[in-house]
C-alpha positions in Angstrom: 167.2 168.2 64.1 166.1 167.4 60.6 166.1 171.2 59.8 169.7 171.5 61.1 170.8 168.5 59.0 169.3 170.1 55.9 171.5 173.2 56.2 174.6 171.0 56.1 176.1 170.0 52.7 174.7 166.5 51.9 175.3 164.1 49.2 172.2 163.0 47.2 172.2 159.6 49.1 172.2 161.4 52.5 169.5 163.8 51.4 167.4 160.8 50.3 167.8 159.1 53.7 166.9 162.4 55.5 163.7 162.7 53.4 162.8 159.1 54.1 163.3 159.6 57.8 161.2 162.7 57.8 158.4 160.9 56.1 158.4 158.1 58.6 158.5 160.6 61.4 155.5 162.5 60.0 153.6 159.2 59.7 154.4 158.3 63.3 153.2 161.8 64.5 150.0 161.4 62.5 149.2 158.1 64.0 150.1 159.4 67.5 147.6 162.3 67.0 144.9 159.8 65.8 145.5 157.6 68.8 145.3 160.5 71.2 142.1 161.6 69.6 140.5 158.2 69.9 141.8 157.5 73.4 140.3 160.8 74.7 136.9 159.6 73.4 137.1 155.8 73.9 137.3 156.1 77.7 133.6 157.1 77.8 132.8 154.3 75.3 134.6 151.7 77.2 133.0 152.9 80.5 129.6 152.8 78.9 130.2 149.3 77.5 131.5 148.2 80.9 128.4 149.6 82.6 126.1 148.0 80.1 127.9 144.7 80.4 127.6 144.9 84.2 123.9 145.6 83.9 123.4 142.6 81.6 125.4 140.4 83.9 123.4 141.6 86.9 120.1 140.9 85.1 121.3 137.5 83.9 122.6 136.7 87.4 119.2 137.6 89.0 117.4 135.5 86.4 119.7 132.5 87.1 119.4 133.1 90.9 115.6 133.2 90.6 115.5 130.1 88.5 117.7 128.2 90.9 115.6 129.5 93.8 112.5 128.2 92.2 114.2 124.9 91.4 115.0 124.5 95.1 112.1 126.2 96.9 109.2 124.7 94.9 110.4 121.1 95.3 111.2 121.7 99.0 107.7 123.2 99.6 106.3 120.2 97.8 108.3 117.8 100.0 107.2 119.7 103.2 103.6 119.4 102.0 104.0 115.7 101.4 105.4 115.3 104.9 102.3 116.8 106.3 100.1 114.5 104.2 102.0 111.5 105.5 101.8 112.7 109.1 98.0 113.1 108.7 97.6 109.7 107.0 96.4 111.3 103.8 97.1 110.0 100.3 99.9 111.5 98.3 99.1 113.0 94.8 99.3 110.4 92.0 102.6 110.4 90.1 101.0 111.5 86.8 99.7 114.7 88.5 103.1 115.8 89.9 105.4 117.7 87.5 109.0 116.7 87.5 110.5 119.8 89.3 114.0 120.3 90.6 117.1 118.2 90.2 117.1 114.4 89.8 117.8 114.1 93.5 114.3 115.5 94.2 112.8 112.7 92.0 114.6 110.1 94.1 113.4 111.8 97.3 109.8 111.8 96.0 110.1 108.1 95.1 111.5 107.3 98.6 108.7 109.2 100.2 106.1 107.3 98.2 107.7 104.0 99.3 107.7 105.2 102.9 104.0 106.2 102.7 103.2 102.9 101.2 105.1 101.1 103.9 103.4 103.1 106.6 100.0 102.4 105.1 100.8 98.7 104.9 102.0 98.7 108.5 98.8 100.4 109.6 96.6 97.9 107.7 98.5 95.0 109.2 98.3 96.4 112.7 94.5 97.0 112.3 94.1 93.5 110.9 96.1 92.0 113.7 94.0 93.8 116.2 90.8 92.7 114.5 92.1 89.1 114.4 92.9 89.3 118.1 89.4 90.4 118.8 88.0 87.6 116.6 90.2 85.0 118.3 89.2 86.2 121.8 85.5 85.9 120.8 86.1 82.5 119.3 87.8 81.3 122.5 85.0 82.5 124.6 82.3 80.9 122.4 84.3 77.6 122.3 84.5 77.7 126.1 80.8 78.4 126.5 79.9 75.7 124.1 82.1 73.0 125.5 81.0 73.4 129.1 77.4 72.2 128.6 78.3 69.8 125.8 79.9 67.2 128.1 76.8 66.7 130.3 74.5 66.8 127.2 76.5 64.0 125.6 76.5 62.0 128.8 72.8 62.5 129.2 72.2 61.4 125.6 74.3 58.2 126.2 72.2 57.4 129.3 68.9 58.0 127.4 70.0 55.5 124.7 70.2 52.8 127.4 67.0 53.5 129.2 64.6 55.3 126.9 61.7 53.4 125.3 62.0 52.6 121.5 59.5 55.4 120.5 62.1 58.0 121.7 64.9 56.6 119.6 64.5 59.1 116.8 64.5 62.1 119.2 67.6 60.7 120.9 69.3 60.4 117.5 68.4 64.0 116.8 69.9 65.1 120.2 73.1 63.1 119.5 73.5 64.5 115.9 73.0 68.1 117.0 75.3 67.7 120.0 78.0 66.4 117.7 77.4 69.3 115.4 77.8 71.7 118.3 80.9 69.9 119.3 82.3 70.4 115.8 81.4 74.1 115.9 83.1 74.4 119.3 86.2 72.7 117.9 86.2 75.1 114.9 86.0 78.1 117.3 88.8 76.7 119.5 91.0 76.1 116.4 90.4 79.7 115.2 91.2 81.1 118.7 94.5 79.2 118.9 97.7 80.1 117.0 100.1 77.3 115.9 101.9 75.9 118.9 105.0 73.9 119.6 108.4 73.9 117.9 108.6 74.3 114.2 109.9 71.4 112.0 110.8 70.7 108.4 107.6 70.1 106.4 107.5 68.2 103.1 104.9 70.2 101.1 104.5 67.5 98.5 103.6 64.8 101.1 101.2 67.4 102.7 99.3 67.9 99.4 99.2 64.3 98.6 97.8 63.4 102.0 95.2 66.2 101.9 94.1 65.0 98.4 93.7 61.5 99.6 91.9 62.3 102.8 89.7 65.2 102.0 88.6 64.7 98.3 85.8 62.1 97.6 86.7 59.2 95.3 84.2 60.3 92.6 86.1 63.5 91.9 89.0 64.1 89.5 92.2 65.0 91.4 95.5 66.3 90.1 98.6 66.8 92.3 101.5 68.6 90.7 104.6 69.0 92.9 107.7 70.6 91.4 110.8 68.4 91.4 113.4 69.0 94.1 110.9 71.2 96.0 112.6 72.2 99.3 111.0 71.6 102.7 109.7 74.6 104.7 110.2 75.3 108.4 106.7 75.3 110.0 104.0 73.6 112.0 102.9 70.5 110.2 99.5 70.0 111.8 98.5 73.7 111.4 99.5 73.7 107.8 97.8 70.4 107.1 94.6 71.8 108.6 94.9 75.0 106.5 95.3 73.0 103.3 92.5 70.6 104.3 90.1 73.5 105.0 90.7 74.9 101.5 90.3 71.5 99.9 87.1 70.9 101.7 85.8 74.3 100.6 86.6 73.4 97.0 84.8 70.0 97.4 81.7 71.8 98.7 81.9 74.4 95.9 81.9 71.6 93.3 79.1 69.7 95.1 81.3 66.6 95.3 81.9 66.4 91.5 84.3 68.0 89.1 88.1 68.5 89.3 90.4 69.7 92.0 94.0 70.5 91.4 96.7 70.9 94.0 100.1 72.2 93.1 103.3 73.4 94.7 106.3 75.2 93.3 109.3 77.2 94.5 109.2 81.0 94.1 112.0 83.5 94.8 115.7 82.8 95.0 118.3 81.9 97.6 117.5 81.9 101.3 114.7 84.3 100.8 112.9 81.8 98.6 109.4 80.5 99.3 107.0 77.8 98.3 103.6 78.5 96.7 100.8 76.2 97.3 97.7 76.5 95.1 94.3 74.7 95.2 92.1 75.1 92.2 88.6 73.9 91.4 86.2 74.1 88.4 83.2 75.0 90.4 80.8 77.9 89.9 83.3 80.5 91.1 82.9 83.5 93.4 81.5 86.9 92.5 84.2 89.7 92.5 82.3 91.6 95.2 82.5 88.6 97.5 86.0 87.5 96.8 87.7 89.9 99.2 85.4 88.8 102.0 86.1 85.0 101.8 88.9 85.3 104.4 86.8 87.1 107.0 85.6 84.9 110.0 81.9 84.0 110.2 81.3 84.6 106.4 79.7 81.5 104.8 76.9 80.5 102.5 76.8 76.9 103.7 73.9 75.9 105.9 75.2 75.1 109.4 78.7 76.4 108.5 80.8 78.6 110.8 82.7 80.5 108.1 85.9 79.8 109.9 87.6 77.4 107.5 89.4 79.9 105.3 89.8 82.3 108.2 91.8 79.6 110.1 93.8 78.8 107.0 94.7 82.5 106.5 95.6 82.8 110.2 97.9 79.8 109.9 99.7 81.2 106.8 100.1 84.6 108.4 101.6 83.0 111.5 104.2 81.5 109.2 105.0 85.0 107.7 103.3 84.0 104.5 100.6 85.5 102.3 97.3 84.3 100.9 95.7 85.0 97.5 92.5 84.2 95.7 91.2 84.5 92.2 88.0 83.4 90.7 86.0 83.5 87.5 82.2 82.9 87.6 81.4 79.7 85.9 85.0 78.5 85.7 86.2 78.0 89.2 88.4 79.4 92.0 92.1 79.3 92.8 93.4 79.8 96.4 97.1 80.2 96.9 99.5 80.3 99.9 103.0 81.6 99.7 105.1 80.3 102.6 108.7 81.3 103.2 111.3 78.6 103.6 112.1 79.9 107.0 109.6 81.5 109.5 111.9 84.1 110.8 
């Protein structure tokens, strides 16, 4: 078309326009040839790049999948292993030895399993302790029964001897009377240990309880301090059993101080709301208890007093546990001992 136009008579302006159009056409054709050249070769390049990108993506996906698999499988295997340990009653690994693997949910699961294992262990200890205490109480009841049966005729026989025996036998009769009284006290202690608190529960004023125990159980020659928190609430419990528990601890403190020194009784509220409790503490400034012996003071029949039964603290602990409370003890050699009871405001 351009060649045909050039054969026609043209004005200079028309010829300039034809030349300009021919230059633009030549440029377009050159670019088209370049694009065709590149397009014929770029298909292989694009395909190669696509394949390479696919390979890279596949490798990355496999790495991510492997990482996610490890993030799930290893913590799950660990949880399964922990389940077996709990089932067999074995100890879980210490927290500092367990790496933080997996998502945060696994950390929460581990914590929950540790709490569950601790609760199971506590339940097992309490069950074993309850069974042991039942065995102790049954033994105590039998011993008390076997002691009480012959004691009554012995006391009657001693009373008759006092009336008819010659004066030279008076000392022997006094010995029989004193020893029979001691056996009766021992039988009473065994009977108390073999019996749980009985009767309906009532509101107990802990302040009055401590003040009464301080006045009735501590000799006049000792220093006494009674510190009861203001507005201390009453607790629901068995007054006589709690009074006996506090008296047993106070008498132990008096014996530890050999009748001299200072004994402090205190009561304060702990906890909040309906779940609150009252803590009772009895402290002395006696010689203290060795750490190796401190854990054994609550066991029945453990005593270092001549003629003692070792049931005072055992009865006190049994009473506190019957009120769903807890006991505690701390001691420093040469400085004294502190015994504490924590009693809930309500038994149930």
